[in-house]
C-alpha positions as CSV (number, residue, x, y, z in Angstrom):
1,X,105.7,59.2,84.4
2,X,104.7,62.2,86.5
3,X,107.4,64.7,87.7
4,X,107.8,64.2,91.4
5,X,108.8,67.6,92.7
6,X,110.2,67.5,96.2
7,X,107.6,69.1,98.5
8,X,109.0,71.3,101.3
9,X,107.1,72.1,104.4
10,X,106.7,75.8,104.4
11,X,106.5,77.4,107.8
12,X,104.7,80.6,107.4
13,X,104.9,82.8,110.4
14,X,102.7,85.8,110.7
15,X,104.5,89.1,109.8
16,X,105.9,90.9,112.7
17,X,103.7,93.6,114.0
18,X,105.2,96.8,112.6
19,X,105.9,99.0,115.5
20,X,105.1,102.7,115.7
21,X,108.6,103.7,114.8
22,X,108.5,101.8,111.5
23,X,105.2,103.4,110.6
24,X,106.5,106.9,111.4
25,X,109.6,106.3,109.4
26,X,107.5,105.2,106.4
27,X,105.4,108.4,106.8
28,X,108.4,110.6,107.0
29,X,110.0,108.9,104.0
30,X,106.8,109.4,101.9
31,X,106.5,113.1,103.0
32,X,110.2,113.8,102.4
33,X,109.9,112.3,98.9
34,X,106.8,114.5,98.2
35,X,108.7,117.6,99.4
36,X,111.7,116.7,97.3
37,X,109.4,116.4,94.2
38,X,107.8,119.8,95.0
39,X,111.3,121.3,95.0
40,X,112.0,119.9,91.5
41,X,113.9,116.8,92.5
42,X,117.3,118.5,93.1
43,X,120.3,116.3,93.6
44,X,122.5,116.2,96.6
45,X,120.2,117.7,99.3
46,X,118.1,114.8,100.7
47,X,118.5,116.0,104.3
48,X,116.7,119.2,103.6
49,X,113.5,117.3,102.7
50,X,114.0,114.7,105.4
51,X,114.4,117.3,108.2
52,X,111.4,119.3,106.9
53,X,109.3,116.1,106.8
54,X,110.3,115.3,110.4
55,X,109.5,118.8,111.5
56,X,106.0,118.6,109.8
57,X,105.4,115.2,111.4
58,X,105.9,116.5,115.0
59,X,102.7,116.7,117.0
60,X,103.1,120.4,117.6
61,X,103.4,121.0,113.8
62,X,100.2,118.9,113.3
63,X,98.2,121.4,115.3
64,X,99.6,124.3,113.1
65,X,99.0,122.3,109.9
66,X,95.5,121.4,110.9
67,X,94.6,125.0,111.6
68,X,95.9,126.1,108.2
69,X,94.0,123.4,106.3
């Protein structure tokens, strides 16, 4: 006799649109991690890389970074 698994109706809702703040947060996170790795992955100083990443992500900094590239 076949195994009669109970079927559940799955309600799949589209994922929420990620808002701009989520995207910026993800970008800052990735940049902070890269900066931390460049510094040799020191322990106990995550704010150093986080604040530097935020600073580099500011629109004013982008103009400076773009000119240097």
